[in-house]
All heavy atoms as an XYZ file, in Angstrom:
962
protein
N      78.772    104.961     25.535
C      77.338    104.991     25.848
C      76.816    106.283     25.316
O      77.442    107.346     25.393
C      77.061    104.815     27.331
C      75.605    104.914     27.694
S      75.345    104.271     29.421
C      76.313    105.237     30.311
N      75.641    106.231     24.761
C      75.025    107.481     24.177
C      74.688    108.478     25.267
O      74.237    108.098     26.275
C      73.740    107.020     23.448
O      74.018    106.121     22.389
C      72.959    108.178     22.920
N      75.081    109.697     25.001
C      74.827    110.804     25.930
C      73.345    111.184     26.181
O      72.459    110.716     25.241
N      73.152    111.989     27.060
C      71.733    112.320     27.404
C      70.988    113.059     26.214
O      70.018    112.712     25.782
C      71.753    113.225     28.636
C      70.365    113.888     28.845
C      72.173    112.590     29.907
N      71.760    114.041     25.567
C      71.219    114.812     24.553
C      70.918    113.963     23.406
O      69.881    114.090     22.634
C      72.061    115.864     24.125
C      71.916    117.114     25.112
C      72.567    118.456     24.604
O      72.575    118.634     23.393
O      73.010    119.242     25.436
N      71.894    112.908     22.960
C      71.834    112.129     21.847
C      70.575    111.148     22.084
O      69.829    110.872     21.113
N      70.371    110.675     23.313
C      69.146    109.836     23.583
C      67.864    110.602     23.440
O      66.872    110.050     22.920
C      69.365    109.140     24.906
C      68.831    107.654     25.117
C      69.463    106.827     23.990
C      69.098    107.172     26.417
N      67.894    111.755     24.015
C      66.645    112.567     23.880
C      66.308    112.815     22.381
O      65.169    112.675     21.967
C      66.803    113.924     24.662
C      66.866    113.771     26.102
C      65.678    114.938     24.273
C      67.235    114.879     27.051
N      67.407    113.090     21.654
C      67.205    113.329     20.159
C      66.732    112.117     19.448
O      65.837    112.164     18.465
C      68.474    113.872     19.605
C      68.745    115.336     19.893
C      70.235    115.638     19.517
O      70.883    114.985     18.729
O      70.602    116.796     19.928
N      67.226    110.911     19.800
C      66.801    109.633     19.210
C      65.409    109.323     19.576
O      64.643    108.944     18.591
C      67.699    108.511     19.791
N      64.884    109.741     20.731
C      63.542    109.589     21.000
C      62.544    110.599     20.263
O      61.567    110.214     19.652
C      63.265    109.701     22.532
N      63.043    111.777     20.210
C      62.357    112.903     19.545
C      62.144    112.588     18.051
O      61.240    112.907     17.405
C      63.022    114.137     19.771
N      63.104    111.968     17.514
C      63.146    111.649     16.080
C      62.001    110.638     15.641
O      61.628    110.652     14.442
C      64.502    110.957     15.577
N      61.359    109.855     16.649
C      60.370    109.056     16.145
C      59.023    109.490     16.845
O      58.033    108.775     16.787
C      60.631    107.567     16.661
C      61.794    106.966     15.936
C      60.873    107.519     18.220
N      59.052    110.764     17.333
C      57.848    111.250     17.853
C      56.997    111.910     16.818
O      57.114    113.102     16.415
C      58.391    112.352     18.860
C      57.300    112.961     19.854
C      56.634    111.886     20.723
C      58.005    114.014     20.732
N      56.025    111.092     16.290
C      55.070    111.650     15.199
C      53.775    111.264     15.563
O      53.303    110.171     15.065
C      55.642    111.031     13.842
C      56.982    111.608     13.441
C      57.992    110.837     13.463
C      57.198    112.803     12.939
N      59.116    111.601     12.943
C      58.654    112.926     12.680
C      56.396    114.003     12.694
C      59.295    114.038     12.201
C      57.109    115.105     12.173
C      58.509    115.207     11.930
N      53.001    112.021     16.376
C      51.672    111.620     16.690
C      50.758    111.458     15.599
O      50.798    112.103     14.556
C      51.168    112.837     17.638
C      52.555    113.483     18.071
C      53.433    113.255     16.956
N      49.855    110.430     15.726
C      48.903    110.075     14.646
C      47.508    109.874     15.414
O      47.399    109.015     16.279
C      49.329    108.742     14.049
C      48.298    108.262     13.001
N      48.037    108.949     11.801
C      47.528    107.154     13.039
C      47.135    108.187     11.113
N      46.853    107.157     11.864
N      46.516    110.648     14.899
C      45.256    110.529     15.570
C      44.366    109.645     14.756
O      44.312    109.546     13.429
C      44.543    111.858     15.526
C      43.227    111.911     16.206
C      42.711    113.378     16.444
N      43.431    113.992     17.472
C      43.459    113.972     18.843
N      42.538    113.029     19.250
N      44.042    114.517     19.584
N      43.715    108.676     15.515
C      42.669    107.747     14.988
C      41.382    107.956     15.905
O      41.377    107.599     16.998
C      43.118    106.329     14.892
C      41.958    105.406     14.499
C      44.294    106.124     14.132
N      40.444    108.633     15.415
C      39.224    108.956     16.161
C      39.616    109.705     17.333
O      40.347    110.833     17.244
N      39.344    109.315     18.555
C      39.693    110.142     19.745
C      40.978    109.620     20.351
O      41.373    110.077     21.421
C      38.542    110.038     20.821
C      38.361    108.709     21.351
O      38.777    107.646     20.713
O      37.707    108.493     22.349
N      41.684    108.707     19.700
C      42.931    108.227     20.195
C      44.105    108.802     19.558
O      44.076    109.111     18.407
C      42.986    106.760     20.119
C      41.741    105.918     20.590
C      41.227    106.306     21.958
N      42.156    105.965     22.900
C      42.022    106.270     24.328
N      41.080    106.985     24.660
N      42.898    105.871     25.146
N      45.377    108.965     20.196
C      46.428    109.348     19.571
C      47.552    108.335     19.735
O      47.863    107.887     20.950
C      46.926    110.770     20.255
C      48.218    111.232     19.578
C      45.819    111.823     20.024
N      48.179    107.936     18.734
C      49.374    107.044     18.824
C      50.620    107.754     18.611
O      50.649    108.710     17.788
C      49.251    105.973     17.661
C      47.911    105.204     17.668
C      47.331    104.868     16.443
C      47.272    104.947     18.777
C      46.105    104.095     16.333
C      46.069    104.301     18.760
C      45.483    103.781     17.603
N      51.642    107.428     19.266
C      53.039    107.915     19.047
C      53.132    109.390     19.576
O      54.017    110.056     19.137
N      52.376    109.802     20.520
C      52.588    111.137     21.133
C      53.616    111.124     22.276
O      53.999    112.234     22.771
C      51.298    111.742     21.538
C      50.539    110.994     22.612
O      50.641    109.766     22.718
O      49.863    111.637     23.448
N      54.004    109.885     22.603
C      55.165    109.767     23.537
C      56.224    108.797     22.886
O      55.802    107.793     22.273
C      54.792    109.286     24.992
C      56.058    108.950     25.863
C      53.812    110.145     25.637
N      57.465    109.104     22.908
C      58.458    108.247     22.316
C      59.562    108.032     23.407
O      59.725    108.793     24.249
C      59.115    108.921     21.075
N      60.222    106.821     23.190
C      61.228    106.492     24.096
C      62.467    106.008     23.440
O      62.364    105.463     22.312
C      60.778    105.449     25.137
O      61.824    104.963     25.969
N      63.670    106.177     23.896
C      64.800    105.641     23.476
C      65.634    105.153     24.647
O      65.632    105.695     25.767
C      65.715    106.736     22.676
N      66.290    104.002     24.406
C      67.224    103.456     25.442
C      68.396    102.985     24.775
O      68.550    102.717     23.632
C      66.459    102.248     26.115
C      66.197    100.989     25.376
C      67.390    100.006     25.338
C      64.977    100.349     25.940
N      69.540    102.920     25.600
C      70.780    102.356     25.193
C      71.112    101.250     26.045
O      70.920    101.358     27.387
C      71.890    103.442     25.099
C      72.199    104.018     26.471
C      73.220    102.820     24.534
N      71.472    100.113     25.493
C      71.723     98.847     26.354
C      73.201     98.984     26.911
O      74.036     99.829     26.528
C      71.674     97.650     25.562
O      72.637     97.616     24.503
C      70.228     97.560     24.789
N      73.517     98.029     27.693
C      74.815     97.859     28.278
C      75.927     97.600     27.158
O      77.004     97.838     27.336
C      74.995     96.896     29.346
C      74.618     95.419     28.907
O      73.843     95.284     27.943
O      75.091     94.420     29.537
N      75.396     97.182     25.989
C      76.238     96.858     24.866
C      76.431     98.040     24.015
O      77.113     98.058     22.917
C      75.785     95.690     24.053
C      75.826     94.324     24.877
C      75.275     93.139     24.123
C      75.301     91.836     24.909
N      74.765     90.877     24.281
N      75.707     99.091     24.229
C      75.740    100.324     23.341
C      74.665    100.426     22.218
O      74.804    101.405     21.485
N      73.784     99.477     22.164
C      72.732     99.539     21.114
C      71.590    100.439     21.484
O      71.202    100.422     22.746
C      72.251     98.103     20.886
O      73.395     97.209     20.660
C      71.430     98.061     19.537
N      71.104    101.237     20.556
C      70.035    102.092     20.903
C      68.787    101.539     20.278
O      68.725    101.045     19.084
C      70.278    103.487     20.315
C      69.041    104.462     20.420
C      71.557    104.143     20.935
N      67.688    101.519     20.958
C      66.358    101.103     20.609
C      65.418    102.164     20.874
O      65.560    102.910     21.965
C      65.907     99.765     21.264
C      66.842     98.580     21.015
C      67.903     98.285     21.915
C      66.643     97.865     19.889
C      68.724     97.298     21.565
C      67.469     96.708     19.612
C      68.484     96.519     20.509
O      69.348     95.389     20.257
N      64.316    102.340     20.047
C      63.399    103.332     20.172
C      61.959    102.745     20.069
O      61.908    101.612     19.556
C      63.459    104.490     19.214
C      64.814    105.278     19.328
C      63.326    104.074     17.789
N      61.003    103.357     20.546
C      59.547    102.858     20.435
C      58.632    104.084     20.815
O      59.084    105.200     21.205
N      57.418    103.989     20.340
C      56.401    104.917     20.724
C      55.207    104.280     21.346
O      55.009    103.022     21.318
C      55.874    105.584     19.382
C      56.957    106.298     18.636
C      55.225    104.542     18.359
N      54.410    105.121     21.970
C      53.149    104.655     22.660
C      52.029    104.309     21.761
O      51.999    104.876     20.620
C      52.728    105.596     23.808
S      52.080    107.119     23.112
N      51.251    103.428     22.098
C      50.090    103.016     21.384
C      48.803    103.212     22.409
O      48.697    102.388     23.313
C      50.078    101.681     20.800
C      51.293    101.432     19.892
C      48.728    101.422     20.079
C      51.144    102.236     18.650
N      48.155    104.246     22.321
C      47.021    104.583     23.149
C      45.699    104.043     22.728
O      45.321    104.411     21.467
C      46.878    105.972     23.444
C      45.918    106.512     24.473
O      45.555    105.579     25.306
O      45.497    107.605     24.464
N      45.074    103.042     23.281
C      43.805    102.511     22.749
C      42.773    102.858     23.772
O      42.990    102.955     25.021
C      44.084    100.947     22.556
O      44.148    100.390     23.802
C      45.118    100.649     21.676
N      41.445    102.721     23.330
C      40.270    103.081     24.156
C      40.009    101.832     25.125
O      39.259    102.109     26.132
C      39.081    103.361     23.408
O      38.791    102.258     22.440
N      40.448    100.731     24.823
C      40.100     99.554     25.603
C      41.152     99.082     26.637
O      41.050     98.056     27.225
C      39.743     98.352     24.609
S      41.061     97.825     23.702
N      42.225     99.849     26.746
C      43.271     99.567     27.687
C      44.324     98.542     27.322
O      45.127     98.072     28.057
N      44.246     98.102     26.034
C      45.273     97.078     25.437
C      46.614     97.782     24.944
O      47.417     97.183     24.442
C      44.717     96.246     24.406
O      44.208     97.131     23.361
C      43.538     95.439     24.917
N      46.528     99.121     24.965
C      47.729     99.882     24.451
C      49.003     99.700     25.363
O      48.938     98.959     26.462
N      50.035    100.371     24.991
C      51.213    100.324     25.779
C      52.069    101.601     25.663
O      51.784    102.393     24.761
C      52.105     99.147     25.302
C      52.380     98.978     23.926
C      53.346     99.614     23.249
C      51.428     98.185     23.165
C      53.450     99.503     21.910
C      51.699     98.048     21.764
C      52.640     98.706     21.181
N      52.891    101.749     26.612
C      53.759    102.966     26.753
C      54.972    102.893     25.781
O      55.282    101.809     25.310
C      54.282    103.071     28.143
S      53.157    103.356     29.313
N      55.552    104.026     25.449
C      56.723    104.024     24.556
C      57.866    103.271     25.109
O      58.668    102.563     24.306
C      57.213    105.485     24.340
N      58.058    103.338     26.366
C      59.100    102.454     26.958
C      59.023    100.996     26.665
O      59.901    100.286     26.481
C      59.240    102.677     28.533
C      59.658    104.085     28.891
C      58.438    105.046     29.116
O      57.390    104.864     28.507
O      58.535    106.001     29.906
N      57.604    100.574     26.779
C      57.417     99.105     26.489
C      57.861     98.747     25.054
O      58.352     97.712     24.846
C      55.871     98.811     26.681
C      55.524     98.693     28.098
N      55.322     99.819     28.915
C      55.219     97.663     28.839
C      55.000     99.398     30.048
N      54.881     98.100     30.021
N      57.497     99.622     24.083
C      57.891     99.454     22.691
C      59.346     99.357     22.518
O      59.853     98.488     21.795
C      57.185    100.432     21.801
N      60.118    100.283     23.167
C      61.547    100.309     22.985
C      62.080     99.069     23.615
O      63.048     98.450     23.112
C      62.117    101.533     23.619
N      61.676     98.613     24.806
C      62.099     97.430     25.506
C      61.740     96.197     24.761
O      62.614     95.281     24.576
C      61.594     97.361     26.933
C      62.118     98.488     27.718
C      61.830     96.051     27.590
C      61.397     98.755     29.012
N      60.638     96.101     24.070
C      60.276     95.078     23.222
C      61.190     94.883     22.026
O      61.617     93.715     21.657
C      58.813     95.147     22.729
N      61.615     95.987     21.469
C      62.591     95.993     20.379
C      63.945     95.393     20.922
O      64.625     94.560     20.310
C      62.752     97.313     19.750
N      64.304     95.783     22.089
C      65.608     95.416     22.712
C      65.463     93.858     22.938
O      66.442     93.152     22.578
C      65.817     96.231     24.079
C      67.019     95.688     24.789
S      67.005     96.416     26.403
C      65.752     95.626     27.312
N      64.441     93.420     23.570
C      64.370     91.934     23.796
C      64.305     91.206     22.587
O      64.849     90.009     22.585
C      63.027     91.665     24.776
C      62.789     90.225     24.897
C      63.259     92.351     26.214
N      63.591     91.667     21.561
C      63.530     91.001     20.335
C      64.986     90.730     19.764
O      65.228     89.692     19.146
C      62.644     91.749     19.279
O      61.320     91.865     19.811
C      62.666     91.146     17.925
N      65.848     91.635     20.081
C      67.230     91.552     19.572
C      68.108     90.757     20.621
O      69.310     90.755     20.480
C      67.767     92.997     19.338
N      67.415     90.189     21.558
C      68.128     89.377     22.686
C      69.015     90.199     23.469
O      70.111     89.675     23.972
C      68.810     88.057     21.957
C      67.770     87.088     21.518
C      68.473     85.965     20.877
N      69.131     86.393     19.774
C      69.643     85.497     18.865
N      69.597     84.275     19.000
N      70.214     85.971     17.673
N      68.633     91.367     23.852
C      69.298     92.135     24.872
C      68.429     92.369     25.876
O      67.149     92.493     25.698
C      69.788     93.521     24.197
C      70.961     93.278     23.222
C      71.712     94.575     22.902
O      72.430     95.126     23.786
O      71.543     95.071     21.767
N      68.877     92.596     27.137
C      68.064     92.697     28.390
C      68.356     93.761     29.302
O      67.690     94.235     30.266
C      67.994     91.360     29.091
C      67.649     90.260     28.095
C      68.528     89.404     27.456
C      66.345     90.017     27.768
C      68.165     88.498     26.597
C      65.886     89.065     26.887
C      66.865     88.283     26.182
O      66.487     87.339     25.286
N      69.650     94.334     29.229
C      70.100     95.221     30.179
C      70.209     96.707     29.671
O      70.778     96.853     28.647
C      71.608     94.791     30.640
C      71.471     93.578     31.529
C      72.783     93.336     32.197
N      72.578     92.084     33.044
C      73.566     91.500     33.647
N      74.810     92.056     33.481
N      73.242     90.472     34.309
N      69.442     97.498     30.327
C      69.362     98.897     29.921
C      70.394     99.756     30.706
O      70.434     99.665     32.024
C      67.928     99.462     30.222
C      66.917     98.689     29.504
C      67.811    100.947     29.989
C      65.446     98.864     30.004
N      71.220    100.485     29.932
C      72.120    101.435     30.574
C      71.482    102.708     30.922
O      71.707    103.415     31.940
C      73.350    101.634     29.728
N      70.626    103.221     29.979
C      69.984    104.407     30.019
C      68.712    104.530     29.360
O      68.658    104.035     28.206
C      71.045    105.570     29.568
C      70.651    107.005     29.691
C      71.661    107.974     29.201
N      72.756    108.030     30.363
C      73.898    108.546     30.109
N      74.297    109.120     28.893
N      74.760    108.720     31.050
N      67.671    105.235     29.783
C      66.390    105.300     29.000
C      65.842    106.650     29.257
O      66.015    107.336     30.210
C      65.623    104.235     29.665
C      64.256    104.014     28.628
C      65.216    104.348     31.018
C      63.425    102.723     28.925
N      65.077    107.062     28.261
C      64.299    108.349     28.385
C      63.020    108.266     27.572
O      62.849    107.444     26.675
C      65.234    109.528     27.741
C      65.343    109.301     26.217
C      64.548    110.847     28.033
N      62.027    109.043     27.989
C      60.736    109.252     27.215
C      60.578    110.678     27.103
O      60.861    111.440     27.897
C      59.611    108.517     28.039
N      59.957    111.049     25.866
C      59.705    112.443     25.537
C      58.344    112.581     25.002
O      57.773    111.625     24.358
C      60.645    113.003     24.594
C      62.145    112.910     25.210
C      60.735    112.348     23.251
N      57.849    113.812     24.952
C      56.604    114.177     24.275
C      56.760    115.542     23.816
O      57.862    116.209     24.034
C      55.377    114.168     25.178
O      54.218    114.306     24.471
C      55.406    115.082     26.294
N      55.924    116.210     23.101
C      55.992    117.539     22.529
C      55.180    118.431     23.473
O      53.962    118.128     23.736
C      55.618    117.735     21.201
C      56.573    117.021     20.258
C      56.379    117.595     18.828
N      57.131    116.684     17.831
C      58.346    116.617     17.736
N      59.136    117.561     18.339
N      58.932    115.805     16.742
N      55.759    119.475     24.023
C      55.089    120.498     24.877
C      54.918    121.777     23.946
O      55.364    121.823     22.904
N      54.474    122.726     24.670
C      54.319    123.998     24.011
C      55.586    124.620     23.489
O      55.762    125.159     22.419
C      53.653    125.035     25.007
C      53.443    126.426     24.399
C      52.348    124.545     25.397
N      56.639    124.341     24.272
C      58.015    124.968     23.880
C      58.963    123.840     23.307
O      60.181    124.075     23.160
C      58.690    125.465     25.130
C      57.879    126.583     25.672
O      57.397    127.501     24.983
O      57.792    126.813     26.959
N      58.404    122.819     22.749
C      59.190    121.736     22.082
C      59.250    120.363     22.805
O      58.285    120.081     23.553
N      60.270    119.698     22.617
C      60.422    118.406     23.230
C      60.499    118.465     24.677
O      61.321    119.282     25.235
C      61.588    117.558     22.582
C      61.712    116.283     23.249
C      61.297    117.351     21.142
N      59.833    117.592     25.435
C      59.795    117.670     26.883
C      60.142    116.205     27.421
O      59.496    115.319     26.892
C      58.400    118.071     27.535
C      58.410    117.961     29.005
C      58.090    119.505     27.005
N      60.961    116.096     28.275
C      61.262    114.694     28.894
C      60.233    114.533     29.903
O      59.835    115.307     30.760
C      62.740    114.719     29.610
C      62.894    113.410     30.244
C      63.737    114.969     28.362
N      59.683    113.234     29.869
C      58.590    112.794     30.951
C      59.237    111.620     31.712
O      59.841    110.647     31.045
C      57.343    112.517     30.333
C      56.705    113.795     29.741
C      57.373    111.490     29.235
N      59.006    111.432     32.949
C      59.400    110.288     33.652
C      58.546    109.143     33.302
O      57.380    109.250     32.838
C      59.072    110.661     35.215
C      58.027    111.677     35.059
C      58.157    112.455     33.725
N      59.128    107.886     33.472
C      58.329    106.670     33.223
C      57.202    106.583     34.282
O      57.387    106.852     35.473
C      59.406    105.605     33.395
C      60.446    106.177     34.261
C      60.380    107.596     34.033
N      56.111    106.005     33.860
C      55.059    105.774     34.813
C      55.392    104.568     35.688
O      56.421    103.915     35.432
C      53.668    105.435     33.997
S      53.756    103.900     33.192
N      54.630    104.267     36.635
C      54.908    103.206     37.608
C      54.914    101.881     36.895
O      55.754    101.000     37.218
N      53.925    101.683     35.952
C      53.943    100.427     35.195
C      55.292    100.225     34.483
O      55.860     99.065     34.438
C      52.720    100.447     34.371
C      52.641     99.128     33.551
C      51.244     99.152     32.791
N      51.154     98.002     31.963
C      51.008     98.040     30.583
N      50.892     99.145     30.011
N      50.890     96.996     29.935
N      55.756    101.250     33.817
C      57.045    101.218     33.042
C      58.239    100.864     34.060
O      59.143    100.129     33.634
C      57.243    102.533     32.310
S      56.172    102.578     30.885
N      58.191    101.526     35.145
C      59.310    101.368     36.136
C      59.356     99.885     36.528
O      60.445     99.375     36.529
C      59.100    102.240     37.273
C      59.118    103.711     37.068
C      58.795    104.609     38.259
N      58.556    105.928     37.778
C      58.417    106.899     38.538
N      58.556    106.753     39.946
N      58.293    108.171     38.128
N      58.236     99.261     36.817
C      58.306     97.949     37.188
C      58.625     96.981     36.039
O      59.338     95.971     36.193
C      56.938     97.565     37.808
C      56.813     96.146     38.395
C      57.939     95.663     39.304
O      58.311     96.740     40.115
O      58.255     94.605     39.443
N      58.143     97.358     34.774
C      58.460     96.554     33.675
C      59.869     96.585     33.427
O      60.532     95.478     33.176
C      57.727     97.195     32.468
C      57.717     96.429     31.201
C      57.115     95.266     31.071
C      58.404     96.897     30.055
C      57.225     94.420     29.849
C      58.362     96.176     28.859
C      57.855     94.907     28.764
N      60.602     97.709     33.453
C      62.104     97.792     33.298
C      62.699     96.910     34.236
O      63.687     96.175     33.975
C      62.521     99.285     33.446
C      62.023    100.175     32.308
C      64.075     99.408     33.559
C      62.091    101.627     32.560
N      62.391     96.901     35.410
C      62.962     96.140     36.645
C      62.718     94.743     36.296
O      63.751     93.904     36.423
C      62.331     96.509     37.908
C      62.800     95.654     39.035
C      61.721     95.842     40.208
N      62.178     94.989     41.340
C      62.015     93.640     41.463
N      61.441     92.905     40.401
N      62.277     93.042     42.547
N      61.645     94.289     35.792
C      61.371     92.800     35.702
C      62.139     92.276     34.449
O      62.220     90.986     34.354
C      59.864     92.532     35.626
C      59.245     92.653     37.032
C      58.001     92.006     37.149
O      57.606     91.174     36.580
N      57.228     92.448     38.154
N      62.454     93.044     33.464
C      63.230     92.588     32.208
C      64.568     91.978     32.716
O      65.029     90.971     32.169
C      63.322     93.664     31.220
C      62.086     94.110     30.787
C      64.238     93.234     30.042
C      61.196     92.942     30.087
N      65.272     92.681     33.655
C      66.605     92.212     34.211
C      66.852     92.935     35.534
O      66.666     94.020     35.514
C      67.620     92.437     33.172
C      68.898     91.668     33.543
O      69.492     92.107     34.654
O      69.460     91.033     32.782
N      67.109     92.141     36.558
C      67.280     92.659     37.841
C      68.440     93.789     37.776
O      68.383     94.816     38.561
C      67.795     91.646     38.746
C      67.738     92.041     40.332
C      66.407     92.152     40.810
O      65.431     91.577     40.310
O      66.372     92.822     41.876
N      69.364     93.630     36.846
C      70.511     94.631     36.756
C      69.836     96.042     36.260
O      70.611     96.973     36.413
C      71.495     94.235     35.814
N      68.685     95.961     35.664
C      68.082     97.281     35.314
C      67.730     98.209     36.472
O      67.440     99.373     36.237
C      66.918     97.134     34.355
C      67.306     96.507     33.063
O      68.431     96.666     32.656
N      66.420     95.752     32.431
N      67.822     97.793     37.673
C      67.619     98.579     38.839
C      68.703     99.722     38.806
O      68.455    100.748     39.435
C      67.658     97.831     40.121
C      66.455     97.158     40.465
C      66.648     96.093     41.681
C      65.342     98.054     40.805
N      69.873     99.428     38.221
C      70.826    100.458     38.196
C      70.924    101.242     36.875
O      71.786    102.110     36.640
C      72.272     99.829     38.288
C      72.459     98.938     39.630
C      71.941     99.627     40.859
O      72.151    100.772     41.015
O      71.287     98.964     41.685
N      69.888    101.038     36.127
C      69.743    101.816     34.777
C      69.567    103.312     35.099
O      68.927    103.678     36.112
C      68.575    101.280     33.994
N      70.224    104.128     34.290
C      69.969    105.525     34.362
C      68.661    106.002     33.684
O      68.486    105.657     32.547
C      71.176    106.258     33.828
C      72.475    106.147     34.621
C      73.599    106.885     34.013
O      73.510    107.357     32.753
O      74.602    107.087     34.606
N      67.872    106.667     34.549
C      66.553    107.220     33.905
C      66.766    108.680     33.746
O      67.000    109.358     34.775
C      65.385    106.791     34.843
C      64.082    107.383     34.309
C      65.294    105.426     35.041
N      66.639    109.195     32.524
C      66.816    110.648     32.255
C      65.461    111.157     32.502
O      64.350    110.892     32.102
C      67.133    110.807     30.786
C      68.478    110.136     30.497
C      67.150    112.287     30.462
C      68.778    110.131     28.902
N      65.488    112.303     33.486
C      64.346    113.000     33.891
C      64.401    114.362     33.359
O      63.394    115.186     33.516
C      64.336    112.938     35.450
C      64.051    111.674     36.014
C      64.144    111.769     37.546
C      62.860    110.926     35.589
N      65.402    114.814     32.640
C      65.649    116.106     32.025
C      67.047    116.250     31.428
O      67.776    115.324     31.745
N      67.227    117.291     30.817
C      68.634    117.447     30.131
C      69.729    117.384     31.164
O      70.825    116.854     30.912
C      68.449    118.773     29.513
C      67.024    119.023     29.278
C      66.317    118.339     30.402
N      69.420    117.875     32.378
C      70.399    117.938     33.433
C      69.979    117.114     34.719
O      70.446    117.385     35.804
C      70.716    119.439     33.828
C      71.038    120.205     32.721
O      72.001    119.733     31.900
O      70.566    121.311     32.496
N      69.147    116.170     34.471
C      68.656    115.449     35.668
C      68.510    113.849     35.307
O      67.741    113.465     34.511
C      67.346    115.965     36.125
C      66.829    115.423     37.379
C      65.683    116.146     37.857
N      64.862    115.413     38.928
C      63.690    115.212     38.947
N      62.769    115.891     38.148
N      63.100    114.559     40.070
N      69.334    113.131     36.002
C      69.412    111.641     35.790
C      69.334    111.061     37.204
O      69.863    111.426     38.179
C      70.628    111.187     35.137
C      70.707    111.834     33.685
C      70.686    109.703     35.044
C      72.001    111.558     32.955
N      68.552    109.819     37.272
C      68.504    109.032     38.620
C      68.534    107.615     38.187
O      68.388    107.329     36.862
C      67.352    109.438     39.412
O      67.396    108.934     40.710
C      66.024    108.894     38.866
N      68.724    106.845     39.138
C      68.639    105.372     38.889
C      67.295    104.811     38.867
O      66.453    105.451     39.683
C      69.553    104.503     39.883
O      68.922    104.619     41.123
N      66.983    103.739     38.257
C      65.687    103.114     38.324
C      65.443    102.829     39.915
O      64.266    102.908     40.411
C      65.536    101.977     37.503
C      64.187    101.163     37.591
C      62.993    102.087     37.092
C      64.171     99.890     36.903
N      66.415    102.273     40.494
C      66.364    101.923     41.883
C      65.812    103.098     42.797
O      64.925    102.861     43.654
C      67.724    101.527     42.565
C      67.675    101.052     43.975
C      68.868    100.564     44.549
N      69.594     99.460     43.724
C      69.342     98.257     43.955
N      68.311     97.868     44.734
N      69.873     97.255     43.164
N      66.272    104.283     42.482
C      65.813    105.433     43.234
C      64.314    105.741     42.995
O      63.636    106.293     43.805
C      66.597    106.718     42.884
N      63.882    105.320     41.791
C      62.522    105.535     41.398
C      61.666    104.446     42.018
O      60.361    104.556     42.114
C      62.367    105.706     39.961
C      62.858    106.871     39.250
C      62.669    106.828     37.786
C      62.351    108.202     39.859
N      62.317    103.338     42.293
C      61.529    102.191     42.967
C      62.163    101.935     44.310
O      62.743    100.911     44.394
C      61.660    101.001     41.999
C      60.730    100.807     40.793
C      61.167     99.634     39.937
C      59.376    100.835     41.176
N      61.918    102.787     45.368
C      62.577    102.493     46.541
C      62.338    101.200     47.263
O      63.088    100.847     48.100
C      62.243    103.739     47.389
C      60.947    104.251     46.705
C      61.083    103.866     45.263
N      61.212    100.653     47.020
C      60.771     99.448     47.764
C      60.965     98.313     46.662
O      60.046     97.453     46.559
C      59.310     99.540     48.209
N      62.040     98.293     45.928
C      62.276     97.123     44.907
C      62.817     95.908     45.415
O      63.083     94.960     44.512
C      62.960     97.718     43.770
N      63.151     95.841     46.637
C      63.912     94.740     47.235
C      62.919     93.576     47.562
O      62.865     93.184     48.739
C      64.847     95.044     48.349
C      65.889     96.139     47.882
O      66.288     95.970     46.785
O      66.257     96.985     48.761
N      62.224     92.988     46.655
C      61.422     91.842     46.856
C      61.856     90.731     45.856
O      62.387     91.011     44.795
C      59.889     92.125     46.801
C      59.474     92.811     45.661
C      59.391     94.293     45.526
C      59.049     92.289     44.401
N      58.878     94.602     44.237
C      58.681     93.430     43.583
C      58.792     91.043     43.995
C      58.056     93.176     42.329
C      58.239     90.844     42.660
C      57.949     91.893     41.906
N      61.690     89.437     46.214
C      62.015     88.371     45.235
C      61.196     88.364     44.092
O      60.014     88.679     44.010
C      61.757     87.099     46.021
C      60.990     87.506     47.126
C      61.111     88.993     47.416
N      61.985     88.069     42.943
C      61.324     88.051     41.624
C      60.487     86.776     41.371
O      60.952     85.694     41.787
C      62.242     88.271     40.470
C      61.599     88.299     39.075
C      62.880     89.728     40.649
């Protein structure tokens, strides 16, 4: 399975913000590794009308397109003043990850170079029927 630093680097490699008017695309990137060891990446698309999506959604869409559904580890990053910064998944992403496959509750969510938790820990009230 891809290590924490490798996954952070994979996400950072596709982090190329692009401005269109007052919107910025690709200022957050995500990388995930599946239970089969495949890495998928994606970037956010921020739109003014709310039809955009998070970087995690883009990486997960690539994974599902390839007919994989179980996430072993996932990370999202952006650029801060001092370089690449890991950011936690928003609530919408947390629920999206969960609904792709129930086993994703055990996925490792990278919260920093030395900080990992399970999706289950980020969704403490996740025990409801799908």
